[in-house]
LORO-92900 format. One record per residue (C-alpha): x, y, z negated; residue in three letters. Coordinates in nm, 3 decimals. Each point is the difference from the previous one (the first is absolute). Layout:
N
       u       v       w res
       X       Y       Z ALA
...
REM end
This chain:
261
       u       v       w res
   0.000   0.000   0.000 MET
   0.194   0.304   0.125 PRO
  -0.225   0.247  -0.185 GLU
   0.081  -0.159  -0.335 LEU
   0.371  -0.014   0.083 ALA
  -0.009   0.367   0.094 GLU
  -0.177   0.084  -0.324 ALA
   0.284  -0.158  -0.199 LEU
   0.292   0.172   0.169 THR
   0.238   0.210  -0.214 PRO
  -0.038   0.285   0.250 THR
  -0.374   0.028  -0.055 LEU
   0.044  -0.033  -0.377 ALA
   0.249   0.289   0.004 ALA
  -0.231   0.209   0.219 LEU
  -0.286  -0.056  -0.244 CYS
   0.223   0.109  -0.289 GLY
   0.090   0.322   0.177 PHE
  -0.368   0.050   0.092 ALA
  -0.094  -0.020  -0.369 PHE
   0.266   0.255  -0.097 LEU
  -0.099   0.229   0.288 ALA
  -0.366  -0.017  -0.098 GLY
   0.086   0.086  -0.361 PHE
   0.212   0.303   0.087 ILE
  -0.232   0.120   0.274 ASP
  -0.306  -0.012  -0.225 ALA
   0.161   0.242  -0.244 VAL
   0.196   0.250   0.209 VAL
   0.017  -0.121   0.359 GLY
   0.322  -0.114   0.163 GLY
  -0.088  -0.368   0.032 GLY
   0.127   0.003   0.356 GLY
   0.342   0.089  -0.136 LEU
   0.008  -0.351  -0.147 ILE
  -0.210  -0.215   0.231 GLN
   0.113   0.114   0.347 ILE
   0.379  -0.029  -0.056 PRO
  -0.055  -0.342  -0.161 ALA
  -0.191  -0.117   0.307 MET
   0.272   0.122   0.238 PHE
   0.262  -0.190  -0.201 VAL
  -0.199  -0.321  -0.051 LEU
  -0.152  -0.009   0.352 LEU
   0.294   0.108   0.219 PRO
  -0.140  -0.150   0.320 ASN
  -0.342   0.164  -0.023 VAL
  -0.071   0.304   0.218 ALA
  -0.024   0.337  -0.184 PRO
  -0.361   0.053   0.111 ALA
  -0.098  -0.335  -0.153 GLU
   0.189   0.085  -0.320 ILE
  -0.191   0.328  -0.031 LEU
  -0.334  -0.158   0.090 GLY
   0.046  -0.286  -0.246 THR
   0.109   0.246  -0.269 ASN
  -0.305   0.218   0.062 LYS
  -0.236  -0.298  -0.024 PHE
   0.156  -0.112  -0.328 ALA
   0.013   0.351  -0.146 ALA
  -0.350   0.121   0.078 ILE
  -0.164  -0.259  -0.226 TRP
   0.212   0.113  -0.292 GLY
  -0.068   0.366   0.073 THR
  -0.374  -0.063   0.023 ALA
  -0.006  -0.201  -0.324 SER
   0.192   0.276  -0.179 ALA
  -0.252   0.254   0.130 THR
  -0.286  -0.209  -0.141 LEU
   0.175  -0.032  -0.336 GLN
   0.059   0.374  -0.019 TYR
  -0.353   0.084   0.119 ALA
  -0.149  -0.199  -0.289 ARG
   0.202   0.176  -0.269 ARG
   0.134   0.328   0.142 VAL
  -0.216   0.283   0.140 PRO
   0.077   0.033   0.371 ILE
  -0.141   0.302   0.185 ASP
  -0.126  -0.169   0.314 TRP
  -0.111   0.336   0.143 ARG
   0.371   0.078   0.030 LEU
   0.142  -0.347   0.062 VAL
  -0.222  -0.109   0.290 LEU
   0.062   0.306   0.224 PRO
   0.372  -0.017  -0.083 ALA
   0.006  -0.370   0.084 GLY
  -0.184   0.050   0.328 ALA
   0.241   0.277   0.106 ALA
   0.296  -0.215  -0.102 ALA
  -0.128  -0.299   0.197 ALA
  -0.050   0.204   0.317 LEU
   0.335   0.174  -0.024 CYS
   0.188  -0.321  -0.073 SER
  -0.088  -0.112   0.353 PHE
   0.141   0.327   0.135 ALA
   0.316  -0.053  -0.202 GLY
   0.040  -0.355   0.126 ALA
  -0.032   0.111   0.361 SER
   0.246   0.287  -0.051 THR
   0.276  -0.214  -0.146 VAL
   0.038  -0.187   0.330 SER
   0.071   0.328   0.174 GLU
   0.214   0.178  -0.258 ILE
   0.148  -0.267  -0.226 GLY
   0.029   0.033  -0.377 ASN
   0.377   0.005  -0.058 ALA
   0.005   0.381   0.005 GLU
  -0.262   0.006  -0.276 LEU
   0.204  -0.183  -0.264 LYS
   0.212   0.299  -0.120 PRO
  -0.315   0.213  -0.040 LEU
  -0.183  -0.274  -0.192 ILE
   0.306  -0.049  -0.222 LEU
   0.002   0.371  -0.088 LEU
  -0.375  -0.004  -0.066 MET
   0.032  -0.301  -0.230 MET
   0.284   0.166  -0.193 ILE
  -0.215   0.314  -0.039 ALA
  -0.294  -0.210  -0.123 VAL
   0.221  -0.176  -0.256 LEU
   0.160   0.323  -0.126 ILE
  -0.339   0.172  -0.035 TYR
  -0.153  -0.296  -0.185 THR
   0.294  -0.019  -0.241 LEU
   0.003   0.377  -0.051 TRP
  -0.374   0.031  -0.070 LYS
  -0.031  -0.220  -0.307 LYS
  -0.378   0.045  -0.013 ASP
  -0.047  -0.059   0.374 PHE
  -0.295  -0.238   0.038 GLY
  -0.043  -0.049  -0.375 ALA
  -0.353   0.142  -0.005 LEU
  -0.286  -0.022   0.246 HIS
  -0.088   0.363   0.074 ALA
  -0.140   0.048   0.355 PRO
   0.080   0.353   0.114 LYS
  -0.195   0.035   0.325 LEU
  -0.367   0.048   0.076 THR
  -0.181  -0.287   0.173 LEU
   0.014   0.175   0.339 ARG
   0.371   0.075  -0.034 LYS
   0.062  -0.355  -0.119 GLN
  -0.161  -0.143   0.313 MET
   0.196   0.232   0.231 ILE
   0.328  -0.070  -0.179 ALA
  -0.082  -0.372  -0.010 GLY
  -0.045  -0.016   0.376 ILE
   0.325   0.193   0.051 ALA
   0.193  -0.226  -0.241 VAL
  -0.154  -0.314   0.150 GLY
   0.079   0.109   0.355 ALA
   0.363   0.092  -0.069 SER
   0.085  -0.303  -0.214 ILE
  -0.200  -0.229   0.229 GLY
   0.204   0.123   0.296 PHE
   0.319  -0.067  -0.195 TYR
  -0.125  -0.348  -0.092 ASP
  -0.053  -0.089   0.364 GLY
   0.320   0.169   0.115 PHE
   0.241  -0.129  -0.265 PHE
  -0.169  -0.140  -0.312 GLY
   0.227  -0.058  -0.303 PRO
  -0.109   0.196  -0.306 GLY
  -0.352   0.076   0.125 THR
  -0.162  -0.106  -0.327 GLY
   0.243   0.209  -0.203 SER
  -0.060   0.306   0.218 PHE
  -0.376  -0.046  -0.044 LEU
   0.032  -0.017  -0.378 ILE
   0.222   0.309  -0.007 PHE
  -0.252   0.186   0.216 ALA
  -0.297  -0.096  -0.219 PHE
   0.190   0.117  -0.309 VAL
   0.160   0.313   0.146 GLY
  -0.274   0.128   0.231 VAL
  -0.314  -0.109  -0.184 PHE
   0.117  -0.005  -0.363 GLY
  -0.079  -0.367  -0.060 PHE
   0.165  -0.206  -0.271 SER
   0.246  -0.266   0.119 PHE
  -0.249  -0.276  -0.082 LEU
  -0.290   0.151   0.197 ILE
   0.240   0.104   0.279 ALA
   0.116  -0.362   0.027 SER
  -0.361  -0.120   0.018 ALA
  -0.084   0.256   0.268 SER
   0.314  -0.083   0.199 ALA
  -0.090  -0.370  -0.003 LYS
  -0.345   0.078   0.143 ALA
   0.148   0.210   0.283 VAL
   0.264  -0.266   0.067 ASN
  -0.266  -0.269   0.032 THR
  -0.174   0.197   0.274 ILE
   0.320   0.067   0.195 THR
   0.121  -0.359  -0.038 ASN
  -0.330  -0.130   0.133 LEU
   0.033   0.215   0.311 ALA
   0.357  -0.117   0.058 ALA
  -0.089  -0.365  -0.065 LEU
  -0.274   0.015   0.264 ALA
   0.265   0.084   0.259 TRP
   0.240  -0.272  -0.117 PHE
  -0.272  -0.267   0.006 ILE
  -0.122   0.105   0.345 SER
   0.357  -0.021   0.134 SER
   0.060  -0.345  -0.150 GLY
   0.277   0.125  -0.231 SER
  -0.104  -0.180  -0.320 VAL
   0.160  -0.332  -0.102 LEU
  -0.279  -0.140  -0.214 TYR
   0.201  -0.296  -0.134 ARG
   0.208   0.256  -0.189 TYR
  -0.255   0.281  -0.031 ALA
  -0.276  -0.192  -0.181 VAL
   0.205  -0.143  -0.291 PRO
   0.190   0.329  -0.030 MET
  -0.333   0.182  -0.021 ALA
  -0.104  -0.218  -0.295 VAL
   0.317   0.084  -0.193 PHE
  -0.018   0.366   0.100 ASN
  -0.350   0.015  -0.151 VAL
   0.120  -0.168  -0.320 LEU
   0.283   0.252  -0.032 GLY
  -0.234   0.284   0.078 SER
  -0.247  -0.107  -0.268 LEU
   0.279  -0.016  -0.258 CYS
   0.139   0.338   0.104 GLY
  -0.331   0.188   0.007 SER
  -0.110  -0.143  -0.336 ARG
   0.331   0.092  -0.160 LEU
  -0.019   0.353   0.144 ALA
  -0.354   0.046  -0.133 ILE
   0.100  -0.133  -0.341 ALA
   0.321   0.203  -0.030 ARG
  -0.126   0.324   0.160 GLY
   0.163   0.288   0.187 SER
   0.331  -0.005  -0.189 ARG
   0.071  -0.356   0.116 PHE
  -0.097   0.085   0.358 VAL
   0.225   0.309  -0.009 ARG
   0.302  -0.203  -0.116 ILE
  -0.050  -0.266   0.266 LEU
  -0.057   0.273   0.260 PHE
   0.342   0.147  -0.083 ILE
   0.162  -0.345   0.029 VAL
  -0.159  -0.073   0.339 VAL
   0.084   0.343   0.144 VAL
   0.357  -0.049  -0.120 GLY
   0.008  -0.337   0.180 ALA
  -0.132   0.161   0.318 LEU
   0.271   0.267  -0.019 ILE
   0.264  -0.272  -0.039 ALA
  -0.139  -0.188   0.298 ARG
  -0.007   0.303   0.229 PHE
   0.347   0.102  -0.114 GLY
   0.131  -0.352   0.074 TRP
  -0.161   0.000   0.344 ASP
   0.150   0.340   0.084 LEU
   0.340  -0.105  -0.130 GLY
   0.006  -0.302   0.233 ARG
  -0.117   0.195   0.308 SER
REM end
């Protein structure tokens, strides 16, 4: 039985382990792709990049959706803001994906590195940043700003991708005055919408390897449930600390990539 043999391979077991860790981290502060995608490239060296990304997206979306449900049950999410932001992000992610084939993303790495460093410095400098939930915009301004944030970050997600969840959290805290916990919940909801749009394209193009994607999705969900529950239990301070760690890891990754190029 080849299916059973495949299910018992060390490669798949390792992929499921990384999927669990990615789901855990992503549920709290985003950045799961920082763990799951590099692991897939290392463990599946003969698989085409499009199939790696499609398989990753299939595995990740279930964890993102489960985290959104966990947050929605226990954390107040302003859907009047999140849904328009998610729709704008989904539409613009397609534009970003089509642009990358024409421009390429190598030129973007130094700019993203500088932005990540600025985000980290600001978060460390403002000790009370995201500690309290204090929305500072009217409903109308929230919707306008939400569409603008969703469109810009959605375009970035389609064009390049790494750090999208962290940028969303920073935007919800900095622009809207959300606490880190509610910002994380809102970011997960937007990410679910954008991931669904991207996954539709990957499935239609046959770029999902289900023999890896399905078991990875199960472990991604398990990690996501653990991460979201821990974030809800520990609150904004815990989310802030993990946010700083993940942004620091993103800075290290971009710096490493630039150093090798």
